[in-house]
C-alpha positions in Angstrom: 0.0 -0.2 0.2 1.3 3.3 -1.0 1.3 6.0 1.6 3.0 8.8 -0.2 0.7 12.1 -1.3 1.4 13.2 -5.3 3.6 16.3 -5.1 1.1 18.7 -6.1 -1.0 18.3 -3.2 1.8 17.9 -0.5 3.1 21.3 -2.5 -0.5 22.6 -1.6 -0.6 21.2 2.1 3.0 23.1 2.8 1.7 26.6 1.1 -1.7 26.3 3.5 0.6 25.2 6.5 2.7 28.8 5.5 -0.4 30.9 5.0 -1.7 29.8 8.3 1.5 30.1 10.5 1.6 33.9 8.9 -1.5 34.9 9.9 -0.9 33.0 13.4 2.1 36.0 13.2 -0.3 39.0 12.9 -2.8 37.5 15.5 -0.5 37.1 18.3 -0.9 40.9 19.6 -4.3 40.7 19.9 -3.7 37.0 21.6 -1.0 38.6 23.7 -3.0 41.3 24.9 -6.0 39.1 25.7 -4.1 37.1 27.7 -2.6 39.7 30.2 -6.2 41.4 30.2 -7.3 37.6 31.2 -4.3 36.7 33.8 -3.5 39.8 35.1 -0.3 40.1 33.5 1.8 42.5 32.4 0.0 46.0 33.2 0.3 48.5 30.0 0.0 52.0 31.5 -3.0 53.9 30.4 -3.3 56.6 27.5 -3.4 60.3 28.6 -5.5 61.6 31.4 -9.1 62.2 30.1 -10.2 63.2 33.5 -11.3 66.2 35.6 -8.1 67.0 37.6 -9.3 67.4 41.2 -7.4 65.9 44.1 -8.4 63.2 46.2 -6.9 64.4 49.9 -8.9 61.6 51.3 -6.7 58.6 49.5 -2.7 58.4 49.6 -1.3 55.4 47.2 2.1 54.6 47.4 3.7 54.3 43.9 7.0 51.9 43.9 9.9 52.5 41.0 11.8 49.6 39.8 14.4 49.6 36.6 16.0 46.7 35.1 18.2 46.0 31.9 17.5 43.8 29.4 20.1 41.4 28.5 22.8 43.1 26.9 21.9 46.2 28.2 25.0 47.6 30.0 23.8 51.4 31.3 23.4 52.2 34.6 19.5 52.9 34.8 17.0 53.7 37.8 15.0 55.7 39.7 15.8 59.2 41.8 13.8 57.8 44.3 12.6 54.2 44.9 8.7 55.3 45.8 6.4 58.0 46.8 3.2 58.8 47.6 0.5 60.4 46.0 -3.3 61.6 46.2 -5.0 60.5 43.3 -6.2 63.3 41.1 -2.5 64.9 41.9 0.3 65.4 39.5 3.6 64.0 40.3 6.6 64.2 38.8 9.9 61.8 39.3 13.4 60.9 37.3 15.2 58.2 36.6 19.0 58.5 35.6 20.3 57.1 32.9 24.7 56.4 32.4 26.5 54.8 29.1 29.6 53.6 30.5 30.6 52.6 27.2 33.0 54.1 24.6 30.4 54.3 21.9 27.2 56.3 21.2 24.3 53.8 22.5 20.2 54.2 22.5 18.0 52.6 24.4 13.9 52.0 24.5 12.4 52.0 28.2 9.2 49.5 28.0 6.9 50.2 31.2 4.4 48.1 32.9 2.4 48.5 36.2 1.4 46.2 38.7 -1.4 45.1 40.1 -2.4 45.1 36.5 -6.1 45.9 37.2 -4.4 49.4 38.4 -2.5 49.9 34.9 -5.8 51.6 33.0 -5.6 53.9 36.6 -2.3 55.6 36.0 -1.9 58.0 33.6 1.9 59.2 32.2 1.7 62.7 31.0 5.5 62.9 30.0 7.9 60.3 30.0 11.4 59.2 28.6 9.6 56.1 27.4 7.7 57.6 24.5 10.9 58.1 23.1 14.3 56.6 22.2 16.8 58.1 24.5 20.5 58.2 22.9 23.6 58.9 25.4 26.7 59.4 23.7 29.9 57.6 25.6 30.0 58.8 29.3 26.9 61.0 29.2 24.2 60.8 32.2 21.3 62.0 32.3 18.0 62.7 34.2 15.1 61.8 32.7 11.6 62.7 33.8 8.3 60.9 34.4 5.3 62.7 35.1 2.0 60.8 36.1 -1.7 60.9 37.6 -3.0 58.3 39.2 -6.7 58.0 38.9 -9.1 59.3 41.5 -11.2 56.2 40.0 -8.6 53.6 41.2 -10.3 50.8 43.0 -10.6 51.7 46.6 -8.9 48.1 47.2 -5.4 49.3 45.8 -3.1 51.3 47.9 0.6 50.5 46.2 0.9 50.6 42.7 4.6 49.8 41.1 5.8 51.6 37.5 8.6 49.2 36.5 10.9 50.1 33.1 12.7 47.4 31.3 15.6 49.3 29.5 16.4 47.6 26.1 19.5 48.4 23.8 18.1 49.1 20.6 21.6 50.6 18.5 21.8 48.4 16.2 18.0 49.1 15.3 19.1 52.2 14.5 19.7 54.3 11.2 23.5 55.1 11.1 22.8 59.0 10.5 24.1 61.7 13.5 21.4 61.8 16.5 20.7 64.2 19.2 22.1 63.0 22.5 19.6 62.4 25.2 20.5 65.8 26.6 20.0 67.6 23.3 16.9 66.3 22.3 15.1 67.1 25.9 16.0 71.1 25.3 
């Protein structure tokens, strides 16, 4: 009994498999977002603050800051203060410091995450170094601001938030053109 498929049929099945895998690759981003929401992981911060900015003086929320470097990132990177206490609705500014200890210009991108994830929708950054790529020259050190508002509608059972950044080296992905340093781009 010969169980081999004719060549044309095999090629058709392989092409269908390639198309299905390609389509699945595009579906991964929305699937990832749904899974994160369902399981409460990787809390992405909310967008621009849309609410009326009135301060709730009756509540105080502790916001903690964490910074890590992705594999291969050699910059020194961290918050100036480990945590602050804020009243919901009040605008707050904190600073992170980055230092390029190498002898070459480097580009970086910071990816934020907020936990607990149910609170991420209530954390609004109005200014953040994570909105753009950061370029530091050899030996350059910079303070980078983050301005944020914790929404007044934050669930009452949430008393502590953590804003974490992971810093990635994206130097090899940048086009070889003259780019402004982080200090020059902030001016």
